[in-house]
N, C-alpha and C positions, 0 to 999 in steps of 0.2 A: 504494500500500500504506500503510494508515494504522495503524501500530503504535506511534506516538510516545507516546500517552497510557499504554498499558499498561507500556511499558518505563520511561518517566519515573516512573510510579507505583511501580514496583519499586525504582528507585534512591532516590526520595524516602522510601519506606517504610524502607529500610535505614538511611538517614541519620537519619531521625526516630527510629527505634528505638535507634540508638546514642547519639544525643543524650539521649534520655529516660533511658536506663540510666546514662549517665555523669553527667548533671546531678542526678539524684535519688539517686545512690549506692545503687542497689537491691542488696541482698545476694543471694548465690547461692541461699539457701534459698527465696526468694520464687519463683524459677523452678520449683523442684521441687514446691511447693504448687500452683502454677497450670499445671503442665506439660500436662495435657490441654487446657486452654483455649488456651495459647500454641501448642501443636501444631496444634490445629484452626484457629486464626486464621491461622497460617502456611499451612496446607494450603488454606484457603478463599481466601487471597490468591493463592497460586500457581495455583489453579484458575481464578480470575478473570483473572489476567494471561495465562496460556496460552490461555484462551478468547478474550480480547481480541486477542491476536496472531493466532490462527487466524481470527477474524472479519475482521481487517484484511487478511489474506492473501486471504480469499475475497471481499473487497470489500463486506462487509455490517456493518462496525463502526459502532456508534452510542454516543456518549459517555454518554447517559443510561442505556442498558441496561448498559453497563460499570460505571458507578458504583453503580447500584441493585443490580446483581448482586453486586458486592463487599460492599456493606453487608448485604444480605439473607442471602447465603451465610454471612458471618461471624456474624451474629446467630443464624441458625438453628443453626449448628454449636455456638456457645457455649451456646445454649439447650438443646440436646440434652445437652451435657456437664453443665450445671447440673442439669437434670431428672434425669439419671442419677445424679448425686451424691446428690440428695435422696431418691431411691427405692432406692438401693443397687444399681443396675444400670449396667454400663458402656455406656451409650448412645452415648458418644462414638466407640465403635468402628464403629457404623453410619455415622456421618458420615465417619470416616477411610476406610472402604471405598469409600463413594460418591464422595467428593471425590478420593481417590487414584486410582480408576479413571478419572475424568474428566481428571485431570492427565496420566496416561499416554496416554490416547486423544488428547488435544489435542497433546501433545508428539510423538506418533508421526505425526500428520497434518501438523504443521509440518515435521518432519524429512523426510517423504515429499515434501512440496512442494518443499523446497529441493534435495533429491537429484534430483528430476525436472527442476528448473530447470537444475541443473548438467549433467545428461545431455543436455538439449536444446541447451544452449550449446556443448557439445563436438561435437555433430553438425553444428551450423551453422558451426563454425570450420573454414575450409579448410586450416589448417596442421596440424590433428590428423589423424594417419594412422589410418584405420579398419582394425583387425586382421582383419576378416572378408573 
């Protein structure tokens, strides 16, 4: 199971974000101005991380697809938000819906995999009493 890169990317992203905000002394007002962009970047990152974990579980994880997916998803989502700001339409909502549904789908498949794995290990364990 190859999920090290997505998980380490998540951890490094949090550390990098905290360092940037503390080193640059970014005021709280900046976040409210760029809230649509920051929310989309976060959602695109979560989508890529959960997709990478799912691909690792399924045995089809590839580093180049993971990194390019992260960059392109983030750029496309930010581009939609920027274009929506320019024409006066909340286009970032389309990206939120699309990325949000993918995050929930990937998370449900990851959860199902681990629940099935736990159930199979309980059936194989001779010390577990089967109630049926």
